[in-house]
Backbone as ProteinMPNN parsed JSONL, in Angstrom:
{"seq_chain_A": "MAALRGERPWRIPVDGTSAGAPTAYSSNDYERLRTVVSLPDRSSPWLRTTNADNNGDGGESSDKVFRTDLQ", "coords_chain_A": {"N_chain_A": [[-4.552, -3.744, 1.725], [-1.985, -2.479, 3.771], [0.482, -3.699, 6.049], [2.352, -2.664, 8.657], [3.598, -3.864, 10.978], [3.171, -6.652, 10.562], [4.367, -6.916, 8.146], [3.342, -7.534, 5.582], [1.194, -7.609, 2.693], [-2.382, -7.395, 2.471], [-5.43, -8.609, 1.108], [-8.64, -7.433, 1.114], [-11.879, -8.014, 0.552], [-14.456, -5.714, -0.215], [-17.814, -4.852, 0.051], [-20.081, -2.629, -0.389], [-21.065, -1.782, 2.734], [-19.936, -3.872, 4.027], [-17.235, -6.035, 4.937], [-15.263, -8.642, 3.63], [-13.625, -11.836, 4.226], [-10.211, -11.493, 5.05], [-7.293, -11.963, 2.964], [-4.045, -13.0, 3.331], [-0.82, -12.197, 2.032], [2.528, -13.088, 1.005], [4.683, -13.134, 3.764], [7.065, -10.984, 5.32], [8.488, -10.463, 2.972], [8.502, -7.965, 1.957], [9.291, -6.095, 3.806], [8.628, -3.357, 6.048], [5.531, -2.376, 5.358], [3.862, 0.487, 4.205], [1.964, 1.685, 2.493], [-0.525, 0.707, 0.131], [-1.473, 0.859, -3.175], [-3.975, 0.508, -5.473], [-4.612, 0.505, -8.841], [-7.331, 1.234, -11.012], [-7.204, 0.209, -13.68], [-5.224, -1.676, -13.674], [-3.775, -4.793, -12.671], [-1.774, -5.237, -10.877], [-0.738, -4.083, -7.792], [0.748, -1.058, -6.407], [3.279, -0.688, -3.978], [4.551, 0.743, -0.919], [7.307, 1.066, 1.218], [8.342, 1.645, 4.651], [11.023, 1.866, 6.05], [13.062, 3.439, 6.967], [12.256, 5.173, 8.938], [11.748, 6.367, 12.351], [11.011, 4.034, 13.665], [11.756, 1.888, 12.14], [14.393, -0.356, 11.069], [15.971, 0.061, 8.948], [18.492, 1.545, 6.891], [19.417, 4.866, 5.765], [17.815, 5.771, 2.77], [16.577, 3.298, 2.445], [13.903, 2.912, 2.055], [11.293, 1.91, -0.194], [9.506, 2.087, -3.314], [7.386, 0.228, -5.22], [6.038, -1.963, -7.771], [4.069, -4.914, -7.697], [3.178, -8.346, -8.308], [0.661, -9.885, -6.71], [0.321, -13.05, -5.631]], "CA_chain_A": [[-4.172, -3.101, 2.954], [-0.583, -2.679, 4.131], [0.686, -3.962, 7.473], [3.71, -2.35, 9.106], [4.122, -4.863, 11.9], [3.152, -7.973, 9.951], [5.195, -6.862, 6.945], [2.709, -8.249, 4.477], [-0.024, -7.02, 2.155], [-3.633, -8.142, 2.635], [-6.549, -8.264, 0.229], [-9.892, -7.502, 1.874], [-12.993, -7.641, -0.324], [-15.426, -4.799, 0.38], [-19.056, -4.794, -0.709], [-20.929, -1.665, 0.315], [-20.612, -1.532, 4.102], [-19.445, -5.135, 4.591], [-15.902, -6.492, 4.542], [-15.144, -10.095, 3.604], [-12.47, -12.436, 4.9], [-8.938, -11.043, 4.489], [-6.319, -12.926, 2.45], [-2.68, -12.516, 3.527], [0.178, -12.579, 1.044], [3.861, -13.394, 1.535], [5.154, -12.427, 4.948], [8.473, -10.598, 5.418], [9.141, -10.277, 1.675], [8.441, -6.561, 1.573], [9.674, -5.28, 4.948], [7.529, -2.633, 6.697], [4.679, -1.759, 4.339], [3.123, 1.665, 4.639], [0.876, 2.041, 1.59], [-0.837, -0.099, -1.048], [-2.339, 1.593, -4.093], [-4.452, -0.307, -6.573], [-5.147, 1.324, -9.918], [-8.478, 0.552, -11.624], [-6.92, -0.467, -14.941], [-4.046, -2.531, -13.497], [-3.99, -5.888, -11.709], [-0.654, -5.255, -9.943], [-0.728, -2.883, -6.948], [1.989, -0.401, -6.022], [3.519, -0.744, -2.533], [5.603, 1.616, -0.409], [7.81, 0.639, 2.527], [8.818, 2.674, 5.56], [12.078, 1.215, 6.826], [14.042, 4.414, 7.428], [11.706, 6.084, 9.937], [12.238, 6.142, 13.717], [10.665, 2.689, 14.144], [12.354, 0.885, 11.257], [15.825, -0.564, 11.284], [16.66, 0.254, 7.672], [19.332, 2.725, 6.793], [18.981, 5.929, 4.881], [17.504, 5.325, 1.404], [16.103, 1.912, 2.41], [12.493, 2.862, 1.675], [11.095, 1.53, -1.591], [8.203, 2.152, -3.98], [7.492, -0.772, -6.277], [4.832, -2.669, -8.213], [4.245, -6.342, -7.514], [2.057, -9.243, -8.577], [0.331, -10.651, -5.51], [-0.228, -14.356, -6.002]], "C_chain_A": [[-2.705, -3.414, 3.219], [-0.482, -2.897, 5.639], [2.137, -3.701, 7.85], [4.298, -3.49, 9.925], [4.199, -6.248, 11.277], [3.963, -8.079, 8.676], [4.631, -7.676, 5.79], [1.513, -7.458, 3.969], [-1.208, -7.97, 2.365], [-4.609, -7.693, 1.567], [-7.816, -8.487, 1.039], [-11.016, -7.071, 0.946], [-14.008, -6.771, 0.43], [-16.627, -4.713, -0.548], [-20.009, -3.87, 0.045], [-20.364, -1.365, 1.693], [-20.06, -2.787, 4.765], [-18.051, -5.458, 4.065], [-15.866, -8.01, 4.63], [-13.91, -10.565, 4.349], [-11.172, -11.957, 4.244], [-8.062, -12.203, 4.019], [-4.942, -12.319, 2.612], [-1.782, -13.021, 2.41], [1.531, -12.703, 1.732], [4.269, -12.506, 2.702], [6.653, -12.152, 4.84], [9.201, -10.49, 4.078], [9.298, -8.8, 1.326], [8.935, -5.606, 2.649], [8.453, -4.522, 5.458], [6.701, -1.882, 5.648], [3.893, -0.601, 4.925], [1.867, 1.871, 3.792], [0.726, 1.007, 0.484], [-1.798, 0.721, -1.899], [-2.688, 0.676, -5.247], [-5.072, 0.614, -7.613], [-6.255, 0.562, -10.638], [-8.145, -0.243, -12.884], [-5.711, -1.401, -14.865], [-4.355, -3.627, -12.481], [-2.887, -5.936, -10.653], [-0.637, -3.973, -9.107], [0.685, -2.325, -6.76], [2.087, -0.426, -4.505], [4.608, 0.253, -2.165], [6.008, 1.128, 0.967], [8.201, 1.858, 3.353], [9.818, 2.033, 6.517], [13.052, 2.203, 7.447], [13.469, 5.408, 8.438], [12.25, 5.725, 11.325], [11.981, 4.729, 14.231], [11.257, 1.568, 13.287], [13.839, 0.742, 11.526], [16.623, -0.427, 9.988], [17.486, 1.523, 7.695], [18.723, 3.765, 5.883], [18.829, 5.376, 3.464], [17.034, 3.876, 1.33], [14.622, 1.8, 2.072], [12.37, 2.611, 0.185], [9.67, 1.835, -2.029], [8.321, 1.189, -5.15], [6.131, -1.365, -6.607], [5.096, -4.153, -8.079], [2.999, -7.105, -7.956], [1.811, -10.063, -7.321], [-0.329, -11.932, -5.925], [-0.115, -15.316, -4.864]], "O_chain_A": [[-2.243, -4.514, 2.916], [-1.268, -2.345, 6.408], [3.039, -4.42, 7.421], [5.364, -4.015, 9.604], [5.197, -6.946, 11.449], [4.221, -9.175, 8.178], [5.352, -8.409, 5.114], [0.887, -6.719, 4.728], [-1.042, -9.189, 2.426], [-4.612, -6.528, 1.169], [-8.046, -9.569, 1.58], [-11.107, -5.897, 0.587], [-14.366, -7.065, 1.571], [-16.49, -4.529, -1.757], [-20.663, -4.285, 1.001], [-19.299, -0.758, 1.81], [-19.747, -2.763, 5.955], [-17.729, -5.191, 2.907], [-16.374, -8.597, 5.585], [-13.237, -9.783, 5.019], [-11.044, -12.008, 3.021], [-8.086, -13.287, 4.602], [-4.682, -11.235, 2.089], [-1.959, -14.13, 1.907], [1.644, -12.441, 2.929], [4.202, -11.28, 2.622], [7.412, -12.978, 4.334], [10.431, -10.43, 4.061], [10.132, -8.436, 0.497], [8.989, -4.4, 2.408], [7.334, -5.012, 5.308], [7.143, -0.862, 5.119], [3.328, -0.705, 6.014], [0.81, 2.199, 4.332], [1.715, 0.492, -0.037], [-2.811, 1.217, -1.406], [-1.807, 0.135, -5.916], [-5.956, 1.41, -7.297], [-6.127, -0.644, -10.853], [-8.761, -1.281, -13.126], [-5.229, -1.867, -15.897], [-5.114, -3.405, -11.537], [-3.046, -6.608, -9.634], [-0.532, -2.881, -9.666], [1.678, -3.032, -6.933], [1.09, -0.211, -3.816], [5.476, 0.572, -2.978], [5.153, 0.812, 1.793], [8.369, 2.957, 2.825], [9.484, 1.702, 7.655], [13.794, 1.844, 8.361], [14.131, 6.393, 8.765], [13.123, 4.865, 11.444], [12.668, 4.275, 15.146], [11.245, 0.409, 13.7], [14.462, 1.613, 12.135], [17.807, -0.76, 9.942], [17.196, 2.457, 8.443], [17.653, 3.567, 5.308], [19.66, 4.581, 3.022], [17.084, 3.275, 0.257], [14.133, 0.698, 1.825], [13.215, 3.034, -0.603], [8.745, 1.84, -1.216], [9.23, 1.305, -5.972], [5.192, -1.276, -5.816], [6.214, -4.612, -8.317], [1.898, -6.555, -7.971], [2.665, -10.851, -6.916], [-1.415, -11.92, -6.505], [-0.525, -16.47, -4.987]]}, "name": "protein", "num_of_chains": 1, "seq": "MAALRGERPWRIPVDGTSAGAPTAYSSNDYERLRTVVSLPDRSSPWLRTTNADNNGDGGESSDKVFRTDLQ"}
């Protein structure tokens, strides 16, 4: 899960209709996260930031799409 305000990714285990305890990863390393995409055959998720919208303080072209190892 991505968190705009908390600026950190979370891992939340899901089993059917139940969600487990969330695990937070590094805070403020990624700026305002909008999207996390996990691919079935990869262990590293792709993240996208949203720093250049009306609520972010980033300049033009400050948004990023990148892959990271969450540890």
